[in-house]
C-alpha positions, 0 to 999 in steps of 0.5 A: 858700321860695316856689315861685318862689324855689325854681325860681330857685335851682335855675335859678341852680345848674343853669344853670352848668356851672362852678358845678356843677363847683365844687360837685362838687369841694368835695363830693368834697374837703371844704375847699379854697382858691380856687386849688386849686378852680381847678386841680381844675375847670380853670377860671380863678381869677376864674370860680371866685371868682365861682362861690364867692361866688354859691354862698356867697350862696345858703347852700351854702358856708361861707368861712373866712379865715386872713389872705389865705387863703380856704377854702371848704366845702359846708354840706350833706351831701346835695344832690338835685334832683328832676324829676317830670312835672307838678310843680315842681322839687324841691331837697332840701338836707340 
């Protein structure tokens, strides 16, 4: 990933409290549907759905469908963001 894309990706993730809360809930809980993520984050359904789609498009979430039910889970074991003086933002996603 180029330096520009990595910085842009970090900005997209860290630039939203809602996205961070969604990631926290899914990292702690495993698999959840949209309504449960909404309940646990305190965000409305539409906002959670938008955050989930954005995170899925970034490759950070998987989506499973069981009829109309959509279940989301994180695709990583660990996610670290590093800031070091004089260096670009470092994303370490495993």
